[in-house]
N, C-alpha and C positions, 0 to 999 in steps of 0.2 A: 612588484612588476615581474612578470615571468621572463625567462631568458628568451623565449620566442618573440615577445613584444620588444624587448631590447634589441634583438638582432634585426627585426623589421625596421625599427626606428633608425638604427645605425645605417642599414643599407639604403634607406630612403635619403638620409642626409648625404651619404657618399655619392649617390646617383646625382643629386642636385649639384654637389660640388664639382663632379667630373664634367658637367656641362659647361662650366666656366673654364675655357681653355687658357685665357690670360689670367694670371694671378694678380690680385689687387692687394695693396697694403690695407691694413685695418682702417686707415683713415679714408680710403677711397670707396669703402663699402657703402651701398645704399641701405636704407632701413630694412631690416630682416634678411639681408643678404649675408651669406656665409662664405668663409674661405678656410683653408687648412694651413696650419703652421706646424712644421716639423722641427723638433729640437735636435741637438747634436746626437742624442741617444736615439732610442727607438720610439720615443713618445711623439704622438701627433695630437694636436689640439684642433678642434673645430671652433672657429671664432665667428660669432653672429653679431651683427650690428643691431642694437636696440636703442630706444630713446635714452639718452643720457650716458651711453657707453657701449660696452660689449659684454657678451656672455662667452666665456671660455669653457669648452666641454672636452672631457677626456673619457674614452670608453675602454674598458678592459673586459672583453668578452670572455677571456679565459678565467677571470675571477667573478664574472657577472656583476661588474661595477660600472657605474657612470658617475663622474664627478663634474660639477659645474660651479662656476663662480662669476659673479657680476664684477666687472672692472669699470669704474667711472671714467668718463672721457677726460683725457689729459693730453695736450699736444706737445709735451716736453720732448718726445723723441720723434716727432713728425719731421720728415725731411722737407726742407723748403726749396722750391724750384727757383733756379737762378735765371 
């Protein structure tokens, strides 16, 4: 995949994410909806809800890299409303 295609894909994802003013937890996402998760460092993951879990994506435009991993659904860390 060319770096131009990666940049266009990345910018499209960010544009869609910026439209969501209120941040949702990964458990509140609708099917195919995405949100961003920032770590303590400079890493940002895009998390997309898919059937059976989530896809976590990380982009490194400086290295022309994209990494993604499927994470199966598990509600172990889901906060319960009281």
